[in-house]
C-alpha positions as CSV (number, residue, x, y, z in Angstrom):
1,M,0.3,22.4,-20.8
2,F,-3.4,21.8,-20.0
3,S,-3.5,18.9,-22.5
4,N,-0.5,17.3,-20.8
5,N,-2.2,17.6,-17.4
6,L,-5.2,15.8,-18.8
7,E,-3.0,12.9,-19.9
8,Q,-1.6,12.7,-16.4
9,I,-5.0,12.7,-14.9
10,E,-6.2,10.1,-17.4
11,A,-3.2,7.9,-16.4
12,L,-4.0,8.3,-12.7
13,M,-7.7,7.5,-13.2
14,T,-6.8,4.4,-15.3
15,N,-4.7,3.2,-12.3
16,F,-7.7,3.8,-10.0
17,A,-10.0,2.0,-12.4
18,V,-7.6,-1.0,-12.4
19,A,-7.6,-0.9,-8.6
20,I,-11.4,-0.9,-8.5
21,L,-11.3,-3.9,-10.9
22,F,-9.1,-5.7,-8.4
23,L,-11.7,-5.0,-5.7
24,L,-14.5,-6.3,-7.8
25,I,-12.6,-9.5,-8.7
26,G,-11.9,-9.9,-5.0
27,L,-15.6,-9.7,-4.2
28,A,-16.4,-12.3,-6.8
29,I,-13.6,-14.6,-5.6
30,Q,-14.7,-14.1,-2.0
31,D,-18.3,-15.1,-2.9
32,V,-17.0,-18.3,-4.6
33,L,-14.7,-19.2,-1.8
34,K,-17.5,-18.8,0.8
35,K,-19.7,-21.1,-1.1
36,G,-16.9,-23.6,-1.5
37,N,-16.2,-23.8,2.3
38,V,-12.6,-22.7,1.9
39,P,-10.7,-22.1,5.2
40,R,-10.4,-18.6,6.5
41,F,-6.7,-18.5,5.7
42,G,-7.3,-19.1,2.0
43,R,-9.8,-16.2,1.9
44,V,-7.5,-13.9,3.8
45,F,-4.6,-14.8,1.5
46,V,-6.7,-14.0,-1.6
47,W,-7.7,-10.6,-0.1
48,L,-4.2,-9.9,0.9
49,V,-2.9,-10.5,-2.6
50,L,-5.7,-8.4,-4.2
51,F,-5.3,-5.5,-1.8
52,L,-1.6,-5.4,-2.4
53,G,-2.4,-5.3,-6.1
54,M,-4.8,-2.5,-5.6
55,A,-2.4,-0.5,-3.4
56,G,0.3,-1.0,-6.0
57,F,-1.7,0.4,-8.9
58,I,-2.9,3.3,-6.8
59,A,0.6,4.1,-5.6
60,K,1.9,3.8,-9.1
61,G,-0.6,6.2,-10.4
62,I,0.0,8.8,-7.7
63,I,3.8,8.5,-8.0
64,Q,3.6,8.8,-11.7
65,F,1.3,11.8,-11.5
66,V,3.6,13.6,-8.9
67,V,6.8,12.8,-10.8
68,E,5.5,14.0,-14.2
69,A,4.0,17.1,-12.6
70,N,7.4,18.0,-11.1
71,I,9.2,17.4,-14.4
72,Q,7.2,20.0,-16.3
């Protein structure tokens, strides 16, 4: 049972790591867009897409953790 909980926690942390990766990619893209004189709408659109991706991975990890914890 404890081993199975570790697998669930590992899956959850993997999703958080992917979400952090999205954030870091967003920071890098934002820096490039600022130097390229891209309009504000373009920068906001990039952040919107990246934050939705982050939220999706975090939500997926939490839902997966809760569902698997209730099954056992």
